[in-house]
C-alpha positions in Angstrom: 131.5 100.5 119.9 133.3 99.5 117.9 136.7 97.2 116.1 142.9 94.8 114.5 144.6 93.1 112.7 143.1 89.6 112.5 144.0 87.5 109.5 141.6 85.1 107.9 143.1 82.2 109.7 142.8 83.8 113.1 139.2 84.7 112.4 138.4 81.2 111.3 140.0 79.7 114.4 138.1 82.1 116.6 134.8 81.3 115.0 135.3 77.5 115.1 136.9 77.2 118.6 134.8 79.4 120.8 135.0 76.7 123.5 138.7 77.3 123.7 138.9 81.1 123.5 138.2 83.2 126.6 138.7 83.2 130.3 136.7 82.2 133.2 135.2 79.1 131.6 133.0 77.2 134.0 134.4 73.9 132.9 131.4 73.0 130.7 132.9 70.9 127.9 129.7 71.0 125.8 129.9 72.5 122.3 129.1 76.2 122.7 127.7 76.3 119.2 124.7 74.3 120.3 122.1 76.2 122.3 124.2 78.6 124.5 126.4 76.3 126.4 124.2 73.3 127.2 122.6 72.2 130.5 120.7 75.5 131.0 123.9 77.5 131.0 123.9 81.0 129.7 127.0 81.7 127.6 128.2 85.3 128.0 130.5 86.5 125.2 133.1 89.3 124.9 134.7 90.7 121.8 138.4 91.4 121.1 138.9 94.5 123.3 139.1 95.0 127.0 135.9 97.0 127.6 133.8 94.4 125.9 135.2 91.7 128.2 134.7 93.9 131.2 131.1 94.4 130.2 130.8 90.6 129.7 132.1 90.1 133.2 129.5 92.5 134.6 126.8 90.6 132.8 128.1 87.3 133.9 128.4 88.2 137.6 125.0 89.9 137.6 123.4 86.7 136.2 125.3 84.5 138.7 124.0 86.8 141.5 120.5 85.7 140.4 121.4 82.0 140.4 122.0 81.7 136.7 124.7 79.2 135.6 127.1 81.1 133.3 129.9 80.1 130.9 132.3 82.9 129.8 133.6 83.0 126.3 135.7 86.2 126.1 138.1 87.6 123.5 136.1 86.0 120.7 137.0 88.5 118.0 135.3 91.3 116.1 131.5 91.6 115.4 132.1 90.1 112.0 133.0 86.9 113.9 130.7 86.8 117.0 127.4 88.2 115.6 126.4 85.0 113.7 127.2 83.0 116.8 124.6 85.0 118.8 122.1 84.5 116.0 122.7 80.8 115.9 122.7 80.4 119.7 126.4 79.6 120.3 126.6 82.8 122.4 123.6 83.6 124.6 124.5 87.1 125.7 126.8 89.7 124.1 127.6 93.2 125.2 126.9 95.4 122.2 127.0 99.0 121.1 123.7 99.7 119.5 124.7 102.0 116.7 127.7 99.9 115.6 125.6 96.7 115.7 123.0 98.3 113.4 125.3 99.6 110.8 127.8 96.8 110.7 125.6 93.7 110.9 121.9 94.6 110.5 121.4 97.5 108.1 124.6 99.0 106.6 122.6 101.7 104.9 120.9 103.0 108.1 121.1 106.7 108.9 119.6 106.3 112.4 121.6 108.5 114.8 119.9 108.8 118.1 119.4 106.0 120.7 115.7 105.8 120.1 116.1 105.7 116.3 118.7 103.1 116.4 116.9 100.8 118.8 113.7 101.1 116.8 115.6 100.1 113.7 117.2 97.2 115.5 113.9 95.9 116.9 112.4 95.9 113.5 115.3 94.4 111.6 117.1 91.9 113.8 116.8 88.2 113.0 113.9 86.6 114.8 116.2 84.5 117.0 117.7 87.5 118.8 116.7 90.7 120.5 118.2 93.7 122.2 117.4 94.4 125.8 117.4 97.8 127.5 120.2 100.2 126.5 122.3 101.8 129.2 123.0 105.5 129.4 126.7 104.4 129.1 128.0 105.1 125.7 131.4 104.4 124.1 131.9 105.7 120.5 134.6 105.2 117.9 136.3 108.5 117.3 138.9 110.2 115.2 141.5 111.3 117.8 144.7 113.2 117.0 147.8 114.1 119.0 148.1 117.6 120.4 150.9 118.6 118.0 148.8 117.6 115.0 145.7 119.4 116.4 147.8 122.6 117.0 149.6 122.5 113.6 146.5 122.2 111.5 144.1 123.9 114.0 141.9 120.9 114.2 138.7 120.9 116.3 136.3 118.9 114.0 136.7 116.0 111.7 135.6 118.4 108.9 138.9 120.3 109.5 140.8 117.3 108.3 139.7 117.5 104.7 142.6 119.6 103.3 145.3 117.8 105.4 144.2 114.2 105.6 146.4 113.4 102.6 149.4 114.1 104.8 148.3 112.1 107.8 148.5 108.4 108.8 145.5 107.1 110.6 145.4 103.8 112.5 142.7 101.6 114.0 141.2 98.2 114.0 141.3 96.4 110.6 137.6 96.5 110.3 137.6 100.3 110.6 138.7 100.4 107.0 135.5 98.9 105.6 132.8 100.1 108.0 130.4 102.9 107.4 131.3 104.1 110.9 134.9 104.1 109.8 136.9 105.2 106.8 134.0 104.5 104.4 131.8 107.0 106.2 134.6 109.5 106.7 135.3 109.5 103.0 131.6 109.7 102.0 130.6 112.3 104.6 133.7 114.4 105.0 135.6 113.7 101.8 138.7 112.3 103.7 141.5 110.5 101.9 144.3 109.7 104.4 147.9 109.2 103.4 147.8 105.7 104.9 145.7 103.5 107.1 147.6 101.3 109.6 145.5 98.4 110.9 145.9 97.1 114.4 144.1 94.7 116.7 141.1 96.2 118.4 142.6 95.4 121.8 145.7 97.5 120.9 144.5 100.9 122.0 147.5 101.3 124.3 149.8 100.8 121.2 147.8 103.3 119.2 148.1 105.9 122.0 151.8 105.3 122.2 152.2 105.8 118.5 150.1 108.9 118.6 152.2 110.4 121.4 155.4 109.6 119.5 153.8 111.1 116.3 154.5 107.9 114.4 150.8 108.2 113.5 148.8 111.4 113.6 145.2 110.1 114.0 143.6 107.0 115.4 140.2 105.4 115.9 140.1 105.3 119.7 137.1 104.4 121.9 136.0 107.5 123.8 135.9 105.8 127.2 139.7 105.0 126.9 141.1 106.8 130.0 144.5 107.3 128.3 143.0 109.9 126.0 142.7 112.4 128.8 145.9 111.2 130.4 147.9 111.9 127.3 146.0 115.1 126.4 144.9 113.7 123.1 142.2 115.5 121.1 138.9 113.8 120.2 137.7 115.6 117.1 134.0 116.7 117.0 131.8 114.8 114.6 129.1 117.3 113.4 127.8 115.0 110.7 127.3 112.1 113.1 129.4 109.5 111.2 129.6 107.9 114.6 126.1 107.5 115.8 124.9 106.8 119.3 126.7 103.8 120.8 124.9 102.9 124.0 125.9 99.7 125.8 123.1 97.3 125.0 122.8 93.5 125.7 122.2 91.4 122.6 120.7 88.1 123.5 119.6 84.9 121.8 115.9 84.5 122.8 115.9 80.8 123.3 118.9 80.9 125.7 117.8 83.7 128.0 114.7 83.6 130.2 112.8 86.4 131.9 114.9 86.2 135.1 118.1 86.5 133.1 116.7 89.4 131.1 115.7 91.2 134.3 119.3 90.9 135.7 120.8 92.3 132.5 118.3 95.1 132.3 119.2 96.0 135.9 122.8 96.5 134.8 121.7 98.8 132.0 119.6 100.8 134.3 122.6 101.7 136.5 125.5 101.9 134.1 126.7 105.3 133.1 129.5 106.6 130.8 131.3 107.9 133.9 131.1 104.4 135.3 132.7 103.0 132.2 135.5 105.6 132.3 136.2 104.9 136.0 136.2 101.1 135.5 138.3 101.3 132.3 140.9 103.4 134.2 141.2 100.7 136.8 141.6 98.0 134.1 143.7 99.8 131.6 145.9 102.0 133.8 145.8 100.6 137.3 145.9 97.0 135.9 143.2 95.8 138.3 141.6 92.5 137.5 138.3 92.9 135.6 136.6 90.4 137.8 137.3 92.5 140.9 136.4 95.7 139.1 133.1 94.2 138.0 132.3 92.7 141.4 132.9 96.0 143.2 130.7 98.0 140.7 127.9 95.5 141.0 128.0 95.6 144.9 128.1 99.4 144.9 125.1 99.4 142.5 123.1 97.0 144.7 123.2 94.3 142.0 125.3 91.7 143.8 
Protein backbone atom coordinates (compact mmCIF):
# COMPACT_ATOMS: atom_id res chain seq x y z
CA UNK A 1 0.00 0.00 0.00
CA UNK A 2 0.97 2.66 0.55
CA UNK A 3 2.03 6.35 2.90
CA UNK A 4 1.75 12.02 6.66
CA UNK A 5 3.16 14.39 7.75
CA UNK A 6 6.18 13.26 9.72
CA UNK A 7 8.97 15.71 10.33
CA UNK A 8 12.59 14.67 10.26
CA UNK A 9 12.77 14.65 14.02
CA UNK A 10 9.75 12.39 14.35
CA UNK A 11 11.19 10.03 11.75
CA UNK A 12 14.52 9.91 13.55
CA UNK A 13 12.87 9.20 16.87
CA UNK A 14 10.79 6.44 15.33
CA UNK A 15 13.83 4.85 13.73
CA UNK A 16 15.96 5.00 16.87
CA UNK A 17 13.35 4.04 19.44
CA UNK A 18 11.51 1.07 18.00
CA UNK A 19 11.53 -0.54 21.42
CA UNK A 20 9.27 2.23 22.68
CA UNK A 21 6.87 2.67 19.78
CA UNK A 22 3.96 0.36 19.33
CA UNK A 23 1.44 -1.62 21.26
CA UNK A 24 1.21 -5.11 22.60
CA UNK A 25 4.88 -5.33 23.52
CA UNK A 26 5.65 -8.65 25.17
CA UNK A 27 7.79 -7.02 27.80
CA UNK A 28 11.08 -7.99 26.14
CA UNK A 29 13.49 -5.18 26.99
CA UNK A 30 16.20 -6.32 24.55
CA UNK A 31 17.26 -3.94 21.82
CA UNK A 32 14.95 -4.63 18.86
CA UNK A 33 17.68 -3.55 16.45
CA UNK A 34 19.67 -6.68 17.26
CA UNK A 35 18.41 -9.86 15.68
CA UNK A 36 14.63 -9.51 15.74
CA UNK A 37 13.91 -9.07 19.41
CA UNK A 38 16.31 -11.45 21.11
CA UNK A 39 15.80 -14.79 22.87
CA UNK A 40 14.25 -16.39 19.79
CA UNK A 41 11.49 -13.81 19.64
CA UNK A 42 9.98 -12.86 16.30
CA UNK A 43 9.39 -9.11 16.12
CA UNK A 44 6.31 -8.24 14.07
CA UNK A 45 6.12 -4.68 12.83
CA UNK A 46 3.36 -2.36 11.71
CA UNK A 47 3.58 0.89 9.76
CA UNK A 48 1.91 4.24 10.46
CA UNK A 49 -1.65 3.46 9.40
CA UNK A 50 -4.37 1.24 10.90
CA UNK A 51 -4.53 -1.48 8.26
CA UNK A 52 -0.81 -2.23 8.55
CA UNK A 53 -1.15 -2.63 12.30
CA UNK A 54 -4.21 -4.85 11.88
CA UNK A 55 -2.24 -7.06 9.49
CA UNK A 56 0.65 -7.08 11.95
CA UNK A 57 -1.76 -8.28 14.64
CA UNK A 58 -3.02 -11.03 12.32
CA UNK A 59 0.55 -12.18 11.73
CA UNK A 60 1.42 -11.97 15.42
CA UNK A 61 -1.56 -14.03 16.57
CA UNK A 62 -1.06 -16.59 13.78
CA UNK A 63 2.54 -17.05 14.91
CA UNK A 64 1.55 -17.29 18.58
CA UNK A 65 -1.01 -19.96 17.69
CA UNK A 66 1.94 -22.05 16.47
CA UNK A 67 3.92 -21.50 19.66
CA UNK A 68 6.17 -18.73 18.35
CA UNK A 69 7.15 -16.04 20.85
CA UNK A 70 6.24 -12.62 19.43
CA UNK A 71 7.05 -9.01 20.18
CA UNK A 72 4.87 -6.37 18.54
CA UNK A 73 6.33 -3.07 17.31
CA UNK A 74 3.47 -1.19 15.69
CA UNK A 75 3.07 2.40 14.43
CA UNK A 76 6.72 2.52 13.43
CA UNK A 77 6.38 4.97 10.57
CA UNK A 78 6.49 4.97 6.79
CA UNK A 79 8.38 2.47 4.63
CA UNK A 80 11.24 4.94 4.40
CA UNK A 81 11.74 4.33 8.14
CA UNK A 82 10.95 0.65 8.69
CA UNK A 83 12.36 -1.02 5.56
CA UNK A 84 16.01 -0.74 6.64
CA UNK A 85 15.10 -2.19 10.03
CA UNK A 86 13.77 -5.33 8.37
CA UNK A 87 16.90 -5.56 6.24
CA UNK A 88 19.11 -5.19 9.34
CA UNK A 89 17.04 -7.57 11.48
CA UNK A 90 15.51 -5.11 13.93
CA UNK A 91 12.10 -6.14 12.60
CA UNK A 92 11.57 -9.81 11.76
CA UNK A 93 8.21 -9.68 9.96
CA UNK A 94 6.52 -6.75 8.26
CA UNK A 95 3.17 -6.69 6.47
CA UNK A 96 3.88 -5.26 3.04
CA UNK A 97 2.18 -4.33 -0.22
CA UNK A 98 4.30 -5.86 -2.95
CA UNK A 99 3.99 -3.17 -5.63
CA UNK A 100 4.70 -0.28 -3.27
CA UNK A 101 7.63 -2.15 -1.70
CA UNK A 102 9.18 -2.67 -5.13
CA UNK A 103 8.91 0.90 -6.41
CA UNK A 104 9.69 2.77 -3.19
CA UNK A 105 12.51 0.72 -1.69
CA UNK A 106 13.85 -1.85 -4.14
CA UNK A 107 13.64 -0.58 -7.74
CA UNK A 108 12.17 2.87 -8.24
CA UNK A 109 12.38 2.51 -12.02
CA UNK A 110 10.42 -0.75 -12.19
CA UNK A 111 7.46 -0.91 -14.55
CA UNK A 112 6.21 -4.27 -13.22
CA UNK A 113 2.43 -4.10 -12.83
CA UNK A 114 0.99 -7.57 -12.17
CA UNK A 115 1.38 -9.63 -9.03
CA UNK A 116 3.61 -12.18 -10.76
CA UNK A 117 5.80 -9.52 -12.38
CA UNK A 118 6.21 -7.63 -9.14
CA UNK A 119 7.04 -10.68 -7.05
CA UNK A 120 9.56 -11.90 -9.62
CA UNK A 121 11.29 -8.53 -9.52
CA UNK A 122 11.31 -8.49 -5.73
CA UNK A 123 12.75 -11.99 -5.49
CA UNK A 124 15.60 -11.07 -7.81
CA UNK A 125 16.39 -7.65 -6.35
CA UNK A 126 15.74 -7.73 -2.60
CA UNK A 127 18.82 -7.65 -0.34
CA UNK A 128 20.08 -11.12 0.57
CA UNK A 129 19.03 -10.75 4.22
CA UNK A 130 15.31 -10.54 3.45
CA UNK A 131 12.66 -12.27 1.37
CA UNK A 132 8.99 -12.06 0.58
CA UNK A 133 6.67 -14.92 1.43
CA UNK A 134 3.44 -15.81 -0.35
CA UNK A 135 1.22 -12.94 -1.48
CA UNK A 136 -2.42 -12.91 -0.44
CA UNK A 137 -5.27 -12.32 -2.87
CA UNK A 138 -6.04 -9.38 -0.60
CA UNK A 139 -5.05 -6.11 -2.22
CA UNK A 140 -5.10 -2.51 -1.05
CA UNK A 141 -4.01 0.17 -3.46
CA UNK A 142 -3.32 3.84 -3.24
CA UNK A 143 -5.89 5.73 -5.27
CA UNK A 144 -6.86 9.15 -6.50
CA UNK A 145 -10.29 9.59 -4.95
CA UNK A 146 -12.53 12.62 -5.39
CA UNK A 147 -15.71 13.82 -3.76
CA UNK A 148 -19.01 13.39 -5.62
CA UNK A 149 -19.42 17.09 -6.40
CA UNK A 150 -15.97 17.28 -8.01
CA UNK A 151 -16.62 14.10 -10.00
CA UNK A 152 -19.93 15.49 -11.25
CA UNK A 153 -18.66 19.02 -11.97
CA UNK A 154 -15.80 17.84 -14.16
CA UNK A 155 -17.31 14.52 -15.33
CA UNK A 156 -14.46 12.55 -13.80
CA UNK A 157 -14.25 8.79 -14.18
CA UNK A 158 -10.54 8.27 -14.83
CA UNK A 159 -7.35 9.86 -13.54
CA UNK A 160 -6.74 10.90 -17.15
CA UNK A 161 -9.84 13.10 -16.95
CA UNK A 162 -8.06 15.27 -14.38
CA UNK A 163 -5.47 16.68 -16.80
CA UNK A 164 -7.35 19.86 -17.81
CA UNK A 165 -8.65 20.60 -14.31
CA UNK A 166 -5.94 19.45 -11.87
CA UNK A 167 -4.59 23.01 -11.75
CA UNK A 168 -7.78 24.04 -9.97
CA UNK A 169 -7.83 21.19 -7.43
CA UNK A 170 -6.19 20.56 -4.07
CA UNK A 171 -5.03 16.98 -3.52
CA UNK A 172 -4.03 15.62 -0.12
CA UNK A 173 -2.28 12.50 1.12
CA UNK A 174 0.63 11.15 3.12
CA UNK A 175 3.74 13.31 2.85
CA UNK A 176 5.65 10.60 1.00
CA UNK A 177 2.97 10.55 -1.73
CA UNK A 178 4.60 13.73 -3.05
CA UNK A 179 7.90 12.03 -3.93
CA UNK A 180 6.86 8.49 -4.88
CA UNK A 181 6.52 7.06 -8.37
CA UNK A 182 3.21 5.63 -7.18
CA UNK A 183 2.22 9.14 -6.18
CA UNK A 184 2.51 12.65 -7.57
CA UNK A 185 5.73 11.85 -9.47
CA UNK A 186 4.05 9.08 -11.44
CA UNK A 187 0.82 11.05 -11.86
CA UNK A 188 2.74 13.93 -13.44
CA UNK A 189 4.92 11.72 -15.62
CA UNK A 190 2.13 9.42 -16.81
CA UNK A 191 -0.95 11.65 -16.86
CA UNK A 192 0.62 15.12 -16.97
CA UNK A 193 -1.06 16.24 -13.76
CA UNK A 194 -0.07 19.46 -11.99
CA UNK A 195 -2.36 20.10 -9.04
CA UNK A 196 -3.06 23.51 -7.54
CA UNK A 197 -1.68 22.34 -4.21
CA UNK A 198 -0.59 19.20 -2.37
CA UNK A 199 -1.59 19.05 1.30
CA UNK A 200 0.43 16.47 3.27
CA UNK A 201 -1.08 14.48 6.13
CA UNK A 202 -0.13 11.59 8.36
CA UNK A 203 -0.78 8.22 6.68
CA UNK A 204 -3.03 7.30 9.57
CA UNK A 205 -5.22 10.34 8.92
CA UNK A 206 -7.54 8.86 6.32
CA UNK A 207 -10.56 9.81 8.42
CA UNK A 208 -9.38 13.43 8.28
CA UNK A 209 -8.91 13.24 4.53
CA UNK A 210 -12.40 11.83 4.08
CA UNK A 211 -13.87 14.60 6.24
CA UNK A 212 -12.07 17.29 4.24
CA UNK A 213 -13.23 15.68 1.00
CA UNK A 214 -16.85 15.59 2.09
CA UNK A 215 -16.60 19.25 3.14
CA UNK A 216 -14.94 20.09 -0.23
CA UNK A 217 -11.97 21.67 1.56
CA UNK A 218 -9.89 19.39 -0.64
CA UNK A 219 -11.11 17.94 -3.90
CA UNK A 220 -8.92 14.83 -4.25
CA UNK A 221 -6.99 12.55 -1.96
CA UNK A 222 -4.74 9.52 -1.89
CA UNK A 223 -6.98 7.04 -0.09
CA UNK A 224 -6.37 3.33 0.42
CA UNK A 225 -8.95 1.38 -1.52
CA UNK A 226 -9.95 -0.84 1.41
CA UNK A 227 -11.04 2.18 3.45
CA UNK A 228 -14.73 1.47 4.19
CA UNK A 229 -15.52 5.18 4.48
CA UNK A 230 -15.07 5.56 0.71
CA UNK A 231 -18.31 3.71 0.07
CA UNK A 232 -19.97 5.11 3.17
CA UNK A 233 -19.46 8.67 1.91
CA UNK A 234 -20.10 7.89 -1.78
CA UNK A 235 -16.61 9.03 -2.77
CA UNK A 236 -15.39 8.28 -6.28
CA UNK A 237 -12.22 6.23 -6.83
CA UNK A 238 -10.92 7.23 -10.25
CA UNK A 239 -9.89 4.51 -12.67
CA UNK A 240 -6.17 4.18 -13.37
CA UNK A 241 -5.87 2.95 -16.98
CA UNK A 242 -2.10 3.49 -17.14
CA UNK A 243 -1.45 1.54 -13.93
CA UNK A 244 0.44 4.20 -12.00
CA UNK A 245 -0.73 2.22 -8.99
CA UNK A 246 0.43 -1.34 -9.61
CA UNK A 247 -0.78 -4.53 -7.95
CA UNK A 248 -0.59 -4.13 -4.17
CA UNK A 249 -1.05 -7.60 -2.71
CA UNK A 250 -0.61 -8.01 1.03
CA UNK A 251 2.72 -9.85 1.34
CA UNK A 252 4.88 -10.66 4.37
CA UNK A 253 8.41 -9.28 4.19
CA UNK A 254 10.72 -11.20 6.54
CA UNK A 255 14.28 -11.17 7.72
CA UNK A 256 15.61 -14.62 6.84
CA UNK A 257 17.72 -15.07 9.95
CA UNK A 258 14.83 -14.29 12.30
CA UNK A 259 12.06 -16.46 10.84
CA UNK A 260 12.20 -20.27 10.68
CA UNK A 261 10.16 -22.65 8.52
CA UNK A 262 7.42 -23.03 11.15
CA UNK A 263 6.95 -19.27 11.28
CA UNK A 264 6.99 -18.99 7.49
CA UNK A 265 4.30 -21.67 7.22
CA UNK A 266 2.09 -19.79 9.70
CA UNK A 267 2.46 -16.54 7.74
CA UNK A 268 1.83 -18.24 4.40
CA UNK A 269 -1.33 -19.78 5.84
CA UNK A 270 -2.65 -16.27 6.53
CA UNK A 271 -1.87 -15.23 2.96
CA UNK A 272 -3.64 -18.30 1.59
CA UNK A 273 -6.90 -17.27 3.29
CA UNK A 274 -6.90 -13.48 3.22
CA UNK A 275 -9.06 -11.75 0.59
CA UNK A 276 -9.74 -8.12 -0.26
CA UNK A 277 -13.28 -8.52 1.06
CA UNK A 278 -11.84 -9.78 4.36
CA UNK A 279 -9.76 -6.61 4.58
CA UNK A 280 -12.77 -4.43 3.79
CA UNK A 281 -14.86 -6.20 6.44
CA UNK A 282 -12.15 -6.02 9.10
CA UNK A 283 -11.30 -2.40 8.37
CA UNK A 284 -14.98 -1.47 8.68
CA UNK A 285 -14.96 -2.97 12.16
CA UNK A 286 -11.75 -1.15 13.11
CA UNK A 287 -12.37 2.21 11.42
CA UNK A 288 -16.13 2.62 11.72
CA UNK A 289 -17.32 0.28 14.48
CA UNK A 290 -14.21 1.02 16.59
CA UNK A 291 -13.65 -2.62 17.52
CA UNK A 292 -10.24 -3.50 18.96
CA UNK A 293 -7.89 -4.79 16.28
CA UNK A 294 -6.84 -7.64 18.57
CA UNK A 295 -10.43 -8.89 18.72
CA UNK A 296 -10.97 -8.42 14.99
CA UNK A 297 -7.79 -10.35 14.18
CA UNK A 298 -8.59 -13.13 16.64
CA UNK A 299 -12.08 -13.67 15.23
CA UNK A 300 -10.85 -13.75 11.62
CA UNK A 301 -8.13 -16.26 12.47
CA UNK A 302 -10.62 -18.52 14.26
CA UNK A 303 -13.11 -18.29 11.40
CA UNK A 304 -10.32 -19.17 8.98
CA UNK A 305 -9.16 -22.15 11.03
CA UNK A 306 -5.79 -20.59 11.85
CA UNK A 307 -6.17 -20.18 15.61
